N, C-alpha and C positions, 0 to 999 in steps of 0.2 A: 504494500500500500504506500503510495506517494502522497505525503502531506504537502499542501500548497497554501500560500497566503494570498491575500487579495491582489497584491501587486504582481505576483507571478502568474495569476490566472489569465489565460489568453482566451478572450471571447471577442473575436473580430467584429467590428461594427458592420452593419448592413444598412441599406437605405430604409428610411421610414416607410411603413405600409400606408398608402393613401386611404384615409377613412378607417384605418384599423385601430384596434384598442391597444393599450399598453400591454395587456396580457398576450395578445397575438404577436406583438413585436418581440416580447421577451422569448416566447416559444420559438419563433423563427430564428432569432439570433442564437439561442442556445442550440437549436437543431443544426444550424449552419456550422457552429463551432465543433459539434460532435462529428458531423458528416465530413468536415475538412480534416478531422483528426487534430484539431488545435488543442484539445485537452487530452493528455496522455492517458492511455488505459491504466487503471489502478490508482489514478489520482483521487485523493480524498477531498471531498467538498462539503460545504454546508449551505443551507438555504440562505442564512444570513451573510455568509461570505460572498455568494453569488450576487445577492441583492446589493451589498455594499460596492462590489466591483462595478455593477451597472448603475449605481446611484439611484436605486429604487427601493420601495418597501418590499418586504418578503412576500406579500400577498400575490402579485402576478407571477413571481418566481415559483411559488409553491404550485400553482396550477400548471405552469410550463413544465416543471419537473415531473408532475403527475402524468402529463401526456407523454413525455419522453420515456418515463418508466414503463408505460403501457406499450410503447414501441420497442422495448428492450434496449434502449440506447443509454439509459442511466439506471443504476440500481439504488434503491433506498434501503439502507442498512437498519438493523434493529436499534442502533444507537443514534438514529436520526441523521447520521452522516450519509453522504451520497458518494457514488463512485461511477466512473465509466468502466464497464466490465472488462476484465482481462479476457483475452481470446484463449480458447481451448482448441486443441486439434479437431475434436469432434464437431464443435460448433462451426469452426472454420470450414471444414469440408462440406458441411450442410449448406452454409451460406453461399459458398462458391458454386456448388451444384445448382442451387436455386438461381443464382445469377446467370449461369450459362443457359439454363432452361428458359427463363423468362425473357432474357435479352435476345436470344436467337429468335424466339417467337416474335418479339416486338419488331426486330429488324426485318424479318420476312414479311410481316404484315404492313410495314411501312414502304417496302420496295415498290409496289405499284404506283406510289404517289411521289416518288423521287424525281426531281427535275434537275436540269443542269445548274440552275441557280443554287439549289440546295447543295449540290456537290461542290460548287465553287466556295460556298460559305464553310462547308466542312473542311475543305482543303486549306482555307485560311486559318481555321482553328488548329488544324494539325501542324501547320507551319509554325504557329506561335508556340505550340507544345514542344516542337523540336528545340527551340531556343531555351525554353525553361528546363528541359531535360538536361541540356548541356550545363546550365547554371545550377542545377539541382535546387530549383525554386519550388519547394513542395506545395506551398499555398496555390500558386498560379497553375502549377501542373495539375493539381487535383481539380481546381475549378474548371480548367479548360477541358480536361478529360470528361468531366461530368457534362459540360456544355456540348461537347461533341456527340456523346451518346444521347443526351436529352433531345438535341435538335433532330437527330436521325429518327428516333422513335416517335417524336411528336408530329412528324410529317403525316402520319396516318390520322385523318380527321376523326376516326372512331376509336382511337387508341384508348385502352382501359388499363394498360399494364404499368404505366409510369409510376403511379403511387406505390405499387408493389416493388418496382425496381428501386425507387428512392428509399423505401424501407430497408431494403437489403444494403444499399450504399450506407445508410445511417448506421447499421449495425457493424459493417465492415470498416467504416471510415477511420476510426482511431487506430486500429491495427494496420490498415493500409498505409497510414502515415508513418508508422514505425518501419514498415517495409521500405518505403521510399527513403527514409532517413538512414536506415542501418544496413541495408543490403546494397553493396556497391554495384552489383551487376543489374540493378533494377532496370527493366524495360529497355534492353539493348536492341531488341528487334521491334521496329515500329509497325505493329499490325494494322494501324489505322490506314497505312498506305494500301494494304490488301483490302480493307473495307472499301476504300475509295475506288479501287480498281473494280471490285465486284459490283459496286453501285453503278459505275460507268457502263459496265457490260450488262447491267440488269440481270446478273447471274445469282439466283437465289441460293444455290448450293455453295458457291464460293463465298457469298456474304455470310451465310450461317457458319461456315468453317472459319472465316476471318474473325467474326465476333467471338466464337468459342476460343480460338487461339489467342486473341487479345486478352481475354480474361485469364486463360491458363498462364500465359507468359507474364502478364502484368500483375497477377494476383496469386494464382495457385502455386506455381513453382517457387516463387520468391517467398511467399508466406510460409510454405512448408519448411524452407531452409531456416527462416527466422525462428519458427516454433521449435525446430530440432535443436537449434543453437541455444535457445532458452532452456530447453529440457536438459541439455548437456551441462549448462552452467549450474542448474539446480542440483545435479548429482556430482558436481565437482570436476567434470571433464574439461580439458583445455579448449 
């Protein structure tokens, strides 16, 4: 368990929600912080500490935390402390399998609605990602990766899977940030180029394979290595 104080707590700012309530803003801001992995797994938090960091009363924080707890993004402990859950190998394998299943479905359902304009926008996002991979800018890399996938899946006007996908991102986000930070070989193969080629060719089989490979390379393989390294440290292996 990692204890943190208010000054060390990283909760990135987000734009105000037009017409939204303070409660909604706090929820979206905390949700964004967890999805980005800005709060390290295992970090010990309190309602009061979060409220002080945001300059608010505990009331809207309490409701935001309740919602995030129901989404398995934050755990509420018996001693009223909060924590972002540590990842386990079993939970990791389940979340990644779900991500592959739902995102390949979403990509295939979006394919008939793909235009050259959308491909050009996705290409621009991927180009920006290349720069941030080189700089190892975890915040921007995560934001743009989510933007790339969200834009692709949202092209389908009848899409219903994005809330499920974002729920999985929310649960994987803190651990994925650890992967980006700690695994030097993270994302050496840019599978987004394969996604773009499949979209250009309107090739459903290639698109499904590219999405699956993107998740395997960017999440599964590197995540397994990090979990294995953590298990080794726990039993004293070098």
